[in-house]
Every structure is written in structure tokens, then in C-alpha cells.
LOTI-57224 format. One record per residue: residue number from 1; residue in one letter; x, y, z of N, C-alpha, C, O in turn. Coordinates in steps of 0.1 Angstrom, whole numbers, padded with zeros to 4 digits. Layout:
REM LOTI-57224
drenba | marpa | n_xx | n_yy | n_zz | ca_xx | ca_yy | ca_zz | c_xx | c_yy | c_zz | o_xx | o_yy | o_zz
NUM | A | X | Y | Z | X | Y | Z | X | Y | Z | X | Y | Z .
...
REM end
This chain:
REM LOTI-57224
drenba | marpa | n_xx | n_yy | n_zz | ca_xx | ca_yy | ca_zz | c_xx | c_yy | c_zz | o_xx | o_yy | o_zz
1 | M | 0328 | -0137 | 0119 | 0320 | -0131 | 0109 | 0327 | -0134 | 0096 | 0339 | -0131 | 0094 .
2 | T | 0319 | -0139 | 0086 | 0325 | -0142 | 0073 | 0321 | -0131 | 0063 | 0310 | -0125 | 0064 .
3 | D | 0330 | -0128 | 0054 | 0327 | -0118 | 0044 | 0317 | -0123 | 0034 | 0318 | -0135 | 0030 .
4 | P | 0308 | -0115 | 0030 | 0299 | -0119 | 0019 | 0306 | -0119 | 0006 | 0316 | -0113 | 0004 .
5 | V | 0301 | -0127 | -0004 | 0306 | -0127 | -0017 | 0302 | -0114 | -0024 | 0290 | -0110 | -0024 .
6 | L | 0312 | -0106 | -0029 | 0309 | -0093 | -0035 | 0310 | -0094 | -0050 | 0317 | -0102 | -0056 .
7 | P | 0302 | -0086 | -0057 | 0292 | -0077 | -0052 | 0280 | -0084 | -0046 | 0276 | -0095 | -0051 .
8 | L | 0275 | -0079 | -0035 | 0263 | -0085 | -0029 | 0251 | -0076 | -0032 | 0250 | -0065 | -0029 .
9 | L | 0242 | -0082 | -0039 | 0229 | -0075 | -0042 | 0220 | -0076 | -0029 | 0217 | -0087 | -0025 .
10 | F | 0217 | -0065 | -0024 | 0209 | -0065 | -0011 | 0196 | -0073 | -0013 | 0191 | -0079 | -0003 .
11 | R | 0190 | -0072 | -0025 | 0177 | -0080 | -0027 | 0179 | -0095 | -0025 | 0169 | -0102 | -0023 .
12 | D | 0191 | -0099 | -0026 | 0194 | -0114 | -0025 | 0198 | -0117 | -0011 | 0203 | -0129 | -0008 .
13 | D | 0197 | -0108 | -0001 | 0201 | -0110 | 0013 | 0189 | -0108 | 0022 | 0189 | -0097 | 0028 .
14 | P | 0180 | -0117 | 0023 | 0168 | -0115 | 0031 | 0170 | -0112 | 0045 | 0163 | -0105 | 0052 .
15 | E | 0181 | -0118 | 0051 | 0185 | -0116 | 0065 | 0188 | -0102 | 0067 | 0184 | -0096 | 0077 .
16 | F | 0196 | -0096 | 0058 | 0200 | -0082 | 0060 | 0188 | -0073 | 0058 | 0186 | -0064 | 0066 .
17 | L | 0179 | -0076 | 0048 | 0167 | -0067 | 0046 | 0158 | -0068 | 0058 | 0152 | -0058 | 0061 .
18 | A | 0157 | -0080 | 0064 | 0148 | -0081 | 0076 | 0153 | -0074 | 0088 | 0146 | -0070 | 0097 .
19 | D | 0167 | -0071 | 0088 | 0173 | -0064 | 0099 | 0172 | -0049 | 0098 | 0175 | -0042 | 0108 .
20 | L | 0169 | -0044 | 0087 | 0169 | -0029 | 0085 | 0158 | -0023 | 0094 | 0147 | -0028 | 0096 .
21 | P | 0162 | -0012 | 0100 | 0152 | -0004 | 0108 | 0142 | 0004 | 0100 | 0134 | 0011 | 0106 .
22 | Y | 0144 | 0005 | 0087 | 0135 | 0012 | 0078 | 0131 | 0002 | 0067 | 0136 | -0009 | 0065 .
23 | D | 0120 | 0006 | 0060 | 0115 | -0002 | 0049 | 0126 | -0002 | 0038 | 0132 | 0008 | 0036 .
24 | P | 0129 | -0014 | 0032 | 0139 | -0014 | 0022 | 0138 | -0004 | 0010 | 0148 | -0001 | 0004 .
25 | E | 0126 | 0001 | 0008 | 0124 | 0011 | -0002 | 0133 | 0024 | 0000 | 0136 | 0031 | -0009 .
26 | V | 0136 | 0027 | 0013 | 0144 | 0038 | 0015 | 0159 | 0035 | 0020 | 0166 | 0043 | 0025 .
27 | L | 0163 | 0022 | 0017 | 0177 | 0019 | 0018 | 0185 | 0027 | 0008 | 0196 | 0031 | 0010 .
28 | F | 0179 | 0028 | -0004 | 0185 | 0036 | -0016 | 0197 | 0029 | -0022 | 0200 | 0032 | -0034 .
29 | F | 0203 | 0019 | -0016 | 0214 | 0012 | -0022 | 0209 | -0002 | -0027 | 0201 | -0008 | -0020 .
30 | D | 0215 | -0006 | -0038 | 0211 | -0019 | -0043 | 0222 | -0030 | -0042 | 0220 | -0042 | -0044 .
31 | E | 0234 | -0025 | -0039 | 0246 | -0034 | -0040 | 0257 | -0030 | -0031 | 0261 | -0018 | -0030 .
32 | L | 0263 | -0039 | -0023 | 0275 | -0037 | -0016 | 0286 | -0042 | -0025 | 0287 | -0053 | -0029 .
33 | Q | 0295 | -0032 | -0029 | 0306 | -0035 | -0038 | 0319 | -0037 | -0032 | 0328 | -0044 | -0038 .
34 | E | 0322 | -0031 | -0020 | 0335 | -0033 | -0014 | 0332 | -0034 | 0001 | 0324 | -0027 | 0007 .
35 | L | 0340 | -0042 | 0007 | 0340 | -0044 | 0022 | 0354 | -0046 | 0026 | 0360 | -0057 | 0023 .
36 | D | 0360 | -0037 | 0034 | 0373 | -0038 | 0039 | 0373 | -0036 | 0054 | 0373 | -0024 | 0059 .
37 | R | 0373 | -0047 | 0062 | 0372 | -0045 | 0077 | 0385 | -0039 | 0082 | 0384 | -0031 | 0092 .
38 | D | 0396 | -0042 | 0076 | 0409 | -0036 | 0081 | 0409 | -0021 | 0080 | 0414 | -0014 | 0089 .
39 | R | 0403 | -0016 | 0070 | 0402 | -0001 | 0068 | 0389 | 0004 | 0073 | 0386 | 0016 | 0072 .
40 | S | 0380 | -0004 | 0078 | 0367 | -0001 | 0083 | 0359 | 0007 | 0073 | 0354 | 0018 | 0075 .
41 | L | 0358 | 0001 | 0061 | 0353 | 0008 | 0049 | 0343 | -0001 | 0041 | 0345 | -0013 | 0040 .
42 | I | 0333 | 0005 | 0036 | 0323 | -0001 | 0027 | 0321 | 0008 | 0015 | 0323 | 0020 | 0016 .
43 | R | 0317 | 0002 | 0004 | 0313 | 0010 | -0008 | 0301 | 0004 | -0014 | 0300 | -0008 | -0016 .
44 | C | 0291 | 0012 | -0016 | 0278 | 0007 | -0021 | 0274 | 0015 | -0034 | 0278 | 0027 | -0036 .
45 | R | 0265 | 0009 | -0042 | 0260 | 0015 | -0054 | 0246 | 0020 | -0051 | 0238 | 0013 | -0045 .
46 | M | 0243 | 0033 | -0055 | 0231 | 0039 | -0052 | 0224 | 0043 | -0066 | 0228 | 0053 | -0071 .
47 | P | 0215 | 0035 | -0070 | 0208 | 0040 | -0083 | 0200 | 0053 | -0080 | 0196 | 0056 | -0069 .
48 | T | 0199 | 0061 | -0090 | 0191 | 0073 | -0089 | 0180 | 0074 | -0099 | 0181 | 0069 | -0110 .
49 | S | 0169 | 0080 | -0095 | 0158 | 0081 | -0105 | 0149 | 0093 | -0101 | 0151 | 0099 | -0090 .
50 | D | 0140 | 0097 | -0110 | 0131 | 0108 | -0107 | 0121 | 0104 | -0096 | 0114 | 0113 | -0091 .
51 | L | 0120 | 0091 | -0093 | 0110 | 0087 | -0084 | 0114 | 0086 | -0069 | 0107 | 0082 | -0061 .
52 | M | 0126 | 0090 | -0067 | 0131 | 0090 | -0053 | 0123 | 0100 | -0044 | 0119 | 0110 | -0049 .
53 | P | 0121 | 0097 | -0031 | 0114 | 0106 | -0023 | 0120 | 0120 | -0023 | 0132 | 0122 | -0025 .
54 | I | 0112 | 0130 | -0022 | 0115 | 0144 | -0022 | 0119 | 0148 | -0036 | 0115 | 0158 | -0041 .
55 | T | 0128 | 0141 | -0043 | 0132 | 0143 | -0057 | 0119 | 0144 | -0065 | 0118 | 0153 | -0074 .
56 | R | 0110 | 0134 | -0064 | 0098 | 0133 | -0072 | 0089 | 0145 | -0069 | 0080 | 0148 | -0078 .
57 | S | 0090 | 0152 | -0058 | 0081 | 0163 | -0054 | 0087 | 0176 | -0058 | 0080 | 0186 | -0056 .
58 | Q | 0099 | 0176 | -0065 | 0104 | 0189 | -0069 | 0096 | 0196 | -0080 | 0091 | 0189 | -0089 .
59 | R | 0094 | 0208 | -0079 | 0088 | 0216 | -0090 | 0099 | 0220 | -0099 | 0104 | 0232 | -0099 .
60 | A | 0103 | 0211 | -0107 | 0115 | 0212 | -0115 | 0113 | 0222 | -0127 | 0102 | 0223 | -0133 .
61 | H | 0124 | 0229 | -0130 | 0124 | 0238 | -0142 | 0138 | 0235 | -0149 | 0148 | 0235 | -0142 .
62 | P | 0138 | 0233 | -0162 | 0151 | 0229 | -0168 | 0162 | 0239 | -0166 | 0174 | 0235 | -0167 .
63 | V | 0159 | 0252 | -0164 | 0170 | 0262 | -0162 | 0171 | 0266 | -0147 | 0181 | 0267 | -0141 .
64 | H | 0159 | 0270 | -0141 | 0159 | 0276 | -0128 | 0160 | 0267 | -0116 | 0164 | 0270 | -0106 .
65 | H | 0155 | 0254 | -0119 | 0155 | 0244 | -0108 | 0155 | 0230 | -0114 | 0145 | 0223 | -0114 .
66 | P | 0167 | 0226 | -0120 | 0167 | 0213 | -0126 | 0165 | 0202 | -0116 | 0169 | 0203 | -0105 .
67 | R | 0158 | 0192 | -0121 | 0156 | 0180 | -0112 | 0169 | 0174 | -0108 | 0178 | 0173 | -0116 .
68 | H | 0170 | 0171 | -0095 | 0182 | 0166 | -0089 | 0179 | 0157 | -0077 | 0168 | 0158 | -0071 .
69 | V | 0188 | 0148 | -0074 | 0187 | 0140 | -0062 | 0187 | 0149 | -0050 | 0197 | 0156 | -0048 .
70 | A | 0176 | 0150 | -0042 | 0175 | 0159 | -0031 | 0186 | 0157 | -0021 | 0190 | 0145 | -0018 .
71 | G | 0191 | 0168 | -0015 | 0201 | 0167 | -0005 | 0197 | 0159 | 0007 | 0205 | 0152 | 0013 .
72 | A | 0184 | 0160 | 0010 | 0178 | 0152 | 0022 | 0179 | 0137 | 0019 | 0182 | 0129 | 0029 .
73 | V | 0178 | 0133 | 0007 | 0180 | 0119 | 0003 | 0194 | 0115 | 0006 | 0197 | 0104 | 0011 .
74 | M | 0204 | 0123 | 0002 | 0218 | 0120 | 0004 | 0221 | 0119 | 0019 | 0229 | 0110 | 0023 .
75 | V | 0216 | 0128 | 0027 | 0218 | 0128 | 0042 | 0212 | 0115 | 0047 | 0219 | 0108 | 0055 .
76 | H | 0200 | 0112 | 0043 | 0194 | 0099 | 0048 | 0202 | 0087 | 0044 | 0204 | 0078 | 0051 .
77 | A | 0208 | 0088 | 0031 | 0216 | 0077 | 0026 | 0228 | 0075 | 0035 | 0233 | 0063 | 0036 .
78 | T | 0234 | 0085 | 0041 | 0245 | 0083 | 0050 | 0241 | 0075 | 0062 | 0249 | 0067 | 0066 .
79 | G | 0229 | 0077 | 0067 | 0225 | 0068 | 0078 | 0223 | 0054 | 0074 | 0227 | 0045 | 0081 .
80 | M | 0218 | 0052 | 0062 | 0217 | 0038 | 0057 | 0231 | 0032 | 0054 | 0233 | 0020 | 0057 .
81 | L | 0241 | 0040 | 0050 | 0254 | 0035 | 0048 | 0260 | 0031 | 0062 | 0267 | 0021 | 0064 .
82 | G | 0257 | 0040 | 0072 | 0262 | 0037 | 0085 | 0256 | 0023 | 0090 | 0263 | 0016 | 0097 .
83 | F | 0243 | 0021 | 0087 | 0237 | 0008 | 0090 | 0245 | -0004 | 0083 | 0248 | -0014 | 0090 .
84 | V | 0247 | -0002 | 0070 | 0254 | -0013 | 0063 | 0268 | -0015 | 0069 | 0272 | -0026 | 0071 .
85 | H | 0275 | -0004 | 0073 | 0288 | -0005 | 0080 | 0287 | -0013 | 0093 | 0294 | -0022 | 0096 .
86 | A | 0277 | -0008 | 0101 | 0275 | -0015 | 0114 | 0272 | -0030 | 0113 | 0277 | -0038 | 0120 .
87 | Y | 0264 | -0033 | 0103 | 0260 | -0047 | 0101 | 0272 | -0055 | 0096 | 0275 | -0066 | 0101 .
88 | H | 0279 | -0051 | 0085 | 0289 | -0059 | 0079 | 0303 | -0057 | 0085 | 0311 | -0066 | 0084 .
89 | V | 0306 | -0046 | 0091 | 0320 | -0044 | 0096 | 0320 | -0046 | 0111 | 0329 | -0053 | 0116 .
90 | L | 0310 | -0040 | 0118 | 0310 | -0041 | 0133 | 0303 | -0053 | 0138 | 0305 | -0057 | 0150 .
91 | G | 0294 | -0059 | 0130 | 0287 | -0071 | 0134 | 0275 | -0068 | 0143 | 0270 | -0077 | 0150 .
92 | L | 0270 | -0055 | 0143 | 0259 | -0051 | 0151 | 0246 | -0055 | 0144 | 0244 | -0052 | 0132 .
93 | R | 0236 | -0061 | 0151 | 0224 | -0065 | 0145 | 0212 | -0058 | 0152 | 0211 | -0058 | 0164 .
94 | H | 0203 | -0052 | 0144 | 0191 | -0046 | 0149 | 0183 | -0057 | 0157 | 0177 | -0053 | 0167 .
95 | R | 0182 | -0069 | 0151 | 0174 | -0079 | 0158 | 0180 | -0083 | 0172 | 0172 | -0089 | 0180 .
96 | D | 0192 | -0080 | 0174 | 0198 | -0082 | 0188 | 0197 | -0070 | 0197 | 0202 | -0070 | 0208 .
97 | G | 0190 | -0060 | 0192 | 0188 | -0048 | 0200 | 0196 | -0036 | 0197 | 0195 | -0025 | 0203 .
98 | W | 0205 | -0037 | 0187 | 0214 | -0025 | 0183 | 0206 | -0016 | 0174 | 0199 | -0020 | 0164 .
99 | I | 0207 | -0003 | 0176 | 0201 | 0007 | 0168 | 0210 | 0019 | 0167 | 0217 | 0023 | 0177 .
100 | G | 0211 | 0025 | 0156 | 0220 | 0037 | 0154 | 0212 | 0050 | 0152 | 0202 | 0050 | 0146 .
101 | Y | 0218 | 0060 | 0156 | 0212 | 0074 | 0154 | 0224 | 0083 | 0151 | 0234 | 0083 | 0157 .
102 | G | 0222 | 0091 | 0141 | 0231 | 0102 | 0138 | 0231 | 0112 | 0149 | 0220 | 0116 | 0154 .
103 | T | 0243 | 0117 | 0153 | 0243 | 0127 | 0164 | 0249 | 0140 | 0160 | 0245 | 0150 | 0165 .
104 | H | 0259 | 0140 | 0150 | 0265 | 0152 | 0146 | 0268 | 0152 | 0131 | 0273 | 0142 | 0126 .
105 | I | 0265 | 0162 | 0125 | 0270 | 0165 | 0111 | 0280 | 0175 | 0113 | 0277 | 0187 | 0113 .
106 | H | 0293 | 0171 | 0113 | 0304 | 0180 | 0115 | 0306 | 0189 | 0103 | 0309 | 0201 | 0104 .
107 | R | 0306 | 0182 | 0091 | 0308 | 0190 | 0079 | 0302 | 0182 | 0068 | 0303 | 0170 | 0067 .
108 | V | 0294 | 0189 | 0059 | 0288 | 0183 | 0047 | 0290 | 0193 | 0036 | 0288 | 0205 | 0038 .
109 | V | 0295 | 0188 | 0025 | 0296 | 0196 | 0013 | 0289 | 0189 | 0001 | 0292 | 0178 | -0002 .
110 | F | 0280 | 0196 | -0005 | 0274 | 0192 | -0017 | 0282 | 0198 | -0029 | 0282 | 0210 | -0031 .
111 | R | 0289 | 0189 | -0036 | 0299 | 0194 | -0046 | 0292 | 0197 | -0060 | 0297 | 0205 | -0068 .
112 | K | 0281 | 0189 | -0063 | 0274 | 0191 | -0076 | 0260 | 0186 | -0075 | 0257 | 0177 | -0067 .
113 | L | 0251 | 0191 | -0083 | 0238 | 0186 | -0084 | 0239 | 0173 | -0092 | 0246 | 0171 | -0101 .
114 | V | 0231 | 0163 | -0087 | 0231 | 0150 | -0093 | 0218 | 0148 | -0100 | 0207 | 0147 | -0094 .
115 | Q | 0219 | 0149 | -0113 | 0207 | 0146 | -0121 | 0204 | 0131 | -0121 | 0213 | 0123 | -0123 .
116 | P | 0191 | 0128 | -0118 | 0188 | 0113 | -0117 | 0191 | 0106 | -0130 | 0189 | 0112 | -0141 .
117 | G | 0195 | 0094 | -0129 | 0199 | 0086 | -0140 | 0210 | 0077 | -0137 | 0209 | 0065 | -0134 .
118 | A | 0222 | 0082 | -0137 | 0234 | 0074 | -0134 | 0235 | 0072 | -0119 | 0231 | 0080 | -0111 .
119 | P | 0240 | 0060 | -0115 | 0241 | 0057 | -0101 | 0252 | 0065 | -0094 | 0261 | 0070 | -0100 .
120 | I | 0251 | 0066 | -0081 | 0261 | 0072 | -0072 | 0269 | 0061 | -0066 | 0264 | 0050 | -0062 .
121 | D | 0282 | 0063 | -0066 | 0292 | 0053 | -0059 | 0295 | 0059 | -0045 | 0301 | 0070 | -0044 .
122 | A | 0290 | 0053 | -0035 | 0290 | 0058 | -0021 | 0300 | 0051 | -0012 | 0298 | 0038 | -0011 .
123 | T | 0309 | 0058 | -0006 | 0319 | 0052 | 0003 | 0317 | 0057 | 0017 | 0314 | 0069 | 0019 .
124 | C | 0318 | 0048 | 0027 | 0316 | 0051 | 0041 | 0328 | 0045 | 0048 | 0331 | 0033 | 0047 .
125 | Q | 0335 | 0053 | 0055 | 0347 | 0048 | 0063 | 0346 | 0053 | 0077 | 0345 | 0065 | 0079 .
126 | A | 0347 | 0044 | 0087 | 0348 | 0048 | 0101 | 0362 | 0054 | 0103 | 0372 | 0047 | 0101 .
127 | T | 0363 | 0066 | 0107 | 0376 | 0072 | 0110 | 0380 | 0071 | 0125 | 0392 | 0073 | 0129 .
128 | R | 0370 | 0069 | 0133 | 0372 | 0067 | 0148 | 0361 | 0059 | 0153 | 0349 | 0062 | 0151 .
129 | T | 0364 | 0049 | 0161 | 0353 | 0040 | 0167 | 0357 | 0039 | 0182 | 0368 | 0035 | 0186 .
130 | R | 0347 | 0042 | 0191 | 0349 | 0040 | 0205 | 0338 | 0030 | 0209 | 0326 | 0034 | 0209 .
131 | A | 0342 | 0018 | 0213 | 0332 | 0007 | 0215 | 0331 | 0005 | 0230 | 0341 | 0004 | 0238 .
132 | G | 0319 | 0003 | 0235 | 0316 | -0001 | 0248 | 0307 | -0013 | 0248 | 0303 | -0018 | 0237 .
133 | K | 0302 | -0018 | 0259 | 0293 | -0030 | 0260 | 0280 | -0027 | 0254 | 0273 | -0035 | 0248 .
134 | H | 0275 | -0014 | 0256 | 0261 | -0011 | 0252 | 0261 | 0001 | 0243 | 0250 | 0006 | 0239 .
135 | R | 0272 | 0006 | 0239 | 0272 | 0018 | 0231 | 0285 | 0019 | 0222 | 0296 | 0016 | 0227 .
136 | Y | 0284 | 0022 | 0210 | 0295 | 0025 | 0201 | 0293 | 0040 | 0196 | 0282 | 0043 | 0192 .
137 | F | 0304 | 0047 | 0196 | 0304 | 0060 | 0190 | 0313 | 0059 | 0178 | 0324 | 0054 | 0179 .
138 | V | 0308 | 0062 | 0166 | 0315 | 0061 | 0154 | 0315 | 0074 | 0146 | 0305 | 0080 | 0143 .
139 | R | 0327 | 0078 | 0142 | 0328 | 0090 | 0133 | 0331 | 0084 | 0119 | 0340 | 0076 | 0117 .
140 | Y | 0323 | 0090 | 0110 | 0324 | 0085 | 0096 | 0328 | 0096 | 0086 | 0326 | 0107 | 0088 .
141 | R | 0335 | 0091 | 0076 | 0338 | 0099 | 0064 | 0330 | 0093 | 0053 | 0331 | 0081 | 0050 .
142 | F | 0322 | 0102 | 0046 | 0315 | 0098 | 0035 | 0319 | 0105 | 0022 | 0323 | 0117 | 0022 .
143 | E | 0320 | 0097 | 0011 | 0323 | 0103 | -0002 | 0313 | 0097 | -0012 | 0314 | 0085 | -0014 .
144 | F | 0306 | 0105 | -0019 | 0297 | 0101 | -0029 | 0302 | 0106 | -0042 | 0306 | 0118 | -0043 .
145 | R | 0303 | 0097 | -0052 | 0307 | 0101 | -0066 | 0296 | 0098 | -0076 | 0289 | 0088 | -0075 .
146 | H | 0295 | 0108 | -0085 | 0285 | 0106 | -0096 | 0291 | 0109 | -0109 | 0297 | 0120 | -0111 .
147 | E | 0291 | 0100 | -0118 | 0298 | 0101 | -0131 | 0312 | 0105 | -0129 | 0317 | 0113 | -0137 .
148 | G | 0319 | 0099 | -0119 | 0333 | 0101 | -0117 | 0337 | 0113 | -0108 | 0348 | 0115 | -0103 .
149 | A | 0327 | 0123 | -0106 | 0330 | 0135 | -0098 | 0324 | 0134 | -0084 | 0313 | 0128 | -0082 .
150 | V | 0331 | 0139 | -0074 | 0326 | 0140 | -0061 | 0313 | 0149 | -0061 | 0314 | 0160 | -0065 .
151 | C | 0302 | 0143 | -0055 | 0290 | 0151 | -0054 | 0286 | 0154 | -0040 | 0278 | 0163 | -0037 .
152 | Y | 0292 | 0146 | -0030 | 0288 | 0148 | -0016 | 0300 | 0143 | -0008 | 0306 | 0133 | -0010 .
153 | E | 0303 | 0151 | 0002 | 0314 | 0147 | 0012 | 0308 | 0150 | 0026 | 0301 | 0160 | 0028 .
154 | G | 0310 | 0140 | 0035 | 0305 | 0142 | 0048 | 0314 | 0137 | 0059 | 0322 | 0128 | 0057 .
155 | D | 0314 | 0144 | 0070 | 0321 | 0140 | 0082 | 0311 | 0141 | 0093 | 0307 | 0151 | 0098 .
156 | Q | 0306 | 0129 | 0098 | 0295 | 0128 | 0106 | 0297 | 0117 | 0117 | 0305 | 0108 | 0116 .
157 | T | 0290 | 0119 | 0128 | 0291 | 0109 | 0139 | 0277 | 0103 | 0142 | 0267 | 0109 | 0141 .
158 | A | 0278 | 0090 | 0146 | 0266 | 0083 | 0150 | 0269 | 0075 | 0163 | 0280 | 0072 | 0166 .
159 | V | 0258 | 0073 | 0170 | 0259 | 0064 | 0182 | 0251 | 0051 | 0179 | 0240 | 0052 | 0174 .
160 | W | 0256 | 0040 | 0183 | 0249 | 0027 | 0182 | 0247 | 0023 | 0196 | 0256 | 0021 | 0204 .
161 | L | 0234 | 0020 | 0199 | 0230 | 0017 | 0213 | 0224 | 0002 | 0213 | 0217 | -0002 | 0204 .
162 | L | 0228 | -0005 | 0223 | 0222 | -0018 | 0226 | 0210 | -0016 | 0236 | 0213 | -0013 | 0248 .
163 | L | 0198 | -0017 | 0231 | 0186 | -0015 | 0239 | 0181 | -0028 | 0244 | 0179 | -0037 | 0236 .
164 | D | 0178 | -0029 | 0256 | 0173 | -0042 | 0262 | 0159 | -0041 | 0267 | 0154 | -0050 | 0273 .
165 | G | 0152 | -0030 | 0264 | 0138 | -0029 | 0269 | 0137 | -0022 | 0282 | 0126 | -0018 | 0286 .
166 | T | 0148 | -0021 | 0289 | 0148 | -0014 | 0302 | 0155 | 0000 | 0302 | 0154 | 0008 | 0311 .
167 | T | 0162 | 0002 | 0291 | 0169 | 0015 | 0289 | 0163 | 0023 | 0278 | 0157 | 0017 | 0269 .
168 | S | 0164 | 0036 | 0279 | 0159 | 0044 | 0268 | 0170 | 0048 | 0259 | 0182 | 0048 | 0263 .
169 | P | 0167 | 0051 | 0246 | 0178 | 0055 | 0237 | 0183 | 0069 | 0239 | 0180 | 0078 | 0231 .
170 | T | 0190 | 0071 | 0250 | 0196 | 0083 | 0254 | 0209 | 0085 | 0246 | 0219 | 0078 | 0249 .
171 | I | 0209 | 0094 | 0237 | 0220 | 0095 | 0228 | 0232 | 0102 | 0235 | 0244 | 0097 | 0233 .
172 | G | 0230 | 0111 | 0243 | 0241 | 0119 | 0249 | 0247 | 0113 | 0262 | 0255 | 0120 | 0268 .
173 | A | 0243 | 0101 | 0266 | 0248 | 0096 | 0278 | 0263 | 0093 | 0278 | 0269 | 0091 | 0267 .
174 | A | 0269 | 0093 | 0290 | 0283 | 0090 | 0291 | 0286 | 0076 | 0286 | 0278 | 0067 | 0287 .
175 | E | 0298 | 0075 | 0280 | 0302 | 0062 | 0275 | 0303 | 0051 | 0286 | 0307 | 0054 | 0297 .
176 | D | 0298 | 0039 | 0283 | 0299 | 0028 | 0292 | 0312 | 0020 | 0289 | 0316 | 0021 | 0278 .
177 | G | 0317 | 0013 | 0299 | 0330 | 0006 | 0297 | 0329 | -0007 | 0291 | 0340 | -0014 | 0290 .
REM end
């Protein structure tokens, strides 16, 4: 596996975009800025705007409910970061049958409201990986920064499954060897 030239604009990587299990409009990241396989770490840039899903539907009030990037968007973004990590660090490809599902949110802290405008700098690091032939369990640490301050921290687990058409995506199954 060769490292991409960084920064990598996702729009310039049609192979990656074609492998996404979601429409690219909900990838939310536009750029891979750091890739460190030794540390099992990636860092991506996440533009923010009033037009983001859920965010655009807020009944905002300048004092009582200021418009902000919705927490649900940030949680979904962690799944997309997990996909970027699996693709670029673990070498797992959706087109080869690999798919990931979040299984546990051990701890999430929203540190500040993110007003749309400035991008979020999002880091994803695998803190533990248990790999089998058909299943990977990965525990991730997430840190999102907005205008230099931490706005989101997460400690979450996902399972990556190799589906061959004869097995179902059973998330809680025992680890295979």
C-alpha cells in the first residue's frame, strides 16, 4: 500500500469516492491532511456551513439557540473518519466486501458549539485493533478542533466485516481467527 500525496483532496480521488458506502455529500470531509500508519492516525479537514444536514433544519435564535454544527453530524463524521482510516491505514475496501459499523460509543464530550464557517480539524486514531480474517474490531480516539479549541472528543468502537454474500452482518459475533 502506497501513501497518497498529502494533502489529498477527496474530490480528486474517484477510486476512494466510488468506494464510500454513503453518498459523498455526507462524507463531510474534503481533505486528508495527515496519514501516519505507524501511529494508526489520520487527520482530515471538515468544512462547516449552514447547509449541513440537520444544521440547516435548526430553528435558530441568536441568543436562545444559535445555529451550530449539529451533534448528530459530528457523530456521523466519526463513522466517515473510521472509513477513511480503514481505507488508508488498514487497506480495507468496500468494493472487496468490507463494511464497518459503529458498535459502542464509550465516551463522547461536546466541548463547544461550533458555529458554521471555519473548518473543523478532525483526528482519528486507532487505539486498539484486533484483526481476524473476516472481522476487525477497532477502538478509536477522536478529537475535533474548531478555531484551535477542542469541540468534540470521542472514544468509540467499530467492527469491520468482510461479507461474502453468504454471511449476515452480525456485529456481536465471536471473533474469528
